[in-house]
N, C-alpha and C positions, 0 to 999 in steps of 0.2 A: 513602512514598518511591516504592514501585512504582507507585502510582497516578499520581504526577506524571510518572514516566518514560513510562508508557503514554500519558498525555495529550500529552507532547512528541512522541512517535513518531507518534501519530494526527494531530497538527497538521502534522507534516512531510509525511505522506502526503497530507493534504488540500491543502497548498500545491502539491505536485507536480502532482496531478491538476487542481487549479484553473488552474495555469499553462498546461497543455496544452489544457484545455477552453476557456479564454478566448481562446486563440490558434487555436481550431478545428483543432488538430493531431491529428486522428483518422484520418489517412490519410497515406501517404508523400508525396503531392502537397502536403499542407498542413503538413508537418513544421516544427517550430520548434527554435530553439537553446535550450539549457538549461545553466546553470552552477550547480551546487549552492553555496549560500553558507554552509552550516553542515555540520558533520560528520554530524549526525543526518539531514539532508536527503540528503547524499551516500550514506549507507548505505541509506536507504529507496529512493532512486533506483536504486542498484545491485541491490537486492532486486527492484524492479519489472522491471528488465532481465533478471535471472536467471529470473524467472517468466514472461517473454514479454509482460508488460503494456506495457512501454515498448519500442518497436522503434527501430532506428537505420537511417537512410538511408545511401546510399553517400557522401554529402557530409558526414556527421557530425551531421545534425539528428535530432530525435527525434519520435515520435508515439505516441499511445495506441492500442493494439489493444483496442477496446471489448469485443468478445466475451471476450477473454482477461482483461480487467479484471473483467468481471462474474463470470466463473468463479473468478478468484482471490478476489474479495470474498465470494462465496458460501462458498467453502472456509474462508476466515478466520472468517466468522460461525459456521460449523458447529464449528470448533475452539474458539471462545470459548464457545459454548453447551455443548459437551461438557465443557470445563474447569469451567464453572459447575455443571453437574449433578454432576460428580465431587466438587467442593468441598462442595456441599450434602449429598451422600450421606456423605461423610467426617465432616462436622460432626454429622449425625444419628447416625452410628455411634458417635461419641465421647460423645454425650449419652445414648445408650441403655444 
């Protein structure tokens, strides 16, 4: 169940990033409109905004701040790796 939820969230993140990349919305000058079509997409979009990955122009369009996205993605990968290491260590401790 948790794996399916993680896959749905990851797909929502990819769809958001793909939308802006395909529109070349990587600067305020090239910002694009975006309307989330599902709750999970809306939540991931809000998370990107809170983390500074998605920025808003004065006229309500959005764009990806690429350096912020790369930083966010690197932090996310580190968190996932740390969780995996902890899970493996916990399993090893239980087996010992």
